[in-house]
Residue, then its C-alpha position, 0 to 999 in steps of 0.5 A: m702412906a708414910l711421908g719421908i722427911l723431905e716430903q714432910l718439909g715440902l708439905a709444911a712449906t706448901l701449907i704455909f702458903a695454902l692456909p692463908v689462901a684457905v682462910y681468905g676463902v672462908q672469910r669470903v664465904v662468911d661475908g656472903q661472896t659464896a662463889l668467890g670463897v668456894g673458888i678460893l678454897v678449891v685453889a687452896v686444896l689444889m695447892v696441897l693436893l696437886p704437888r703430891r699427885l702430879t709427876s714433875p721432871d725431877d720425880v721421873p728418875g726416882k720412879v723409873a728406878e723404883k719400877a726397875v728395882g721392883s721388877v728385879v727384886k721380888e718380895p720373899t715369900e713364906s714357904p711351908d718349910d719355914e714353919 
């Protein structure tokens, strides 16, 4: 799945905040605080995954338009006459 320019910028901004959290989680695991470290790592992973998977109110008009266009415009099919 290819990301657009704005999606790439959003992912980069998310990673700016998620990577230090992940590093802190790894440090806690290395220091012997396994439960805390794994919990913090889970939070860091969720910081990256949830914004991509959840639909926000800003995304609703785009998804509705995408479904409407998809139902009106059909993909061209290749006919045997074209060969």
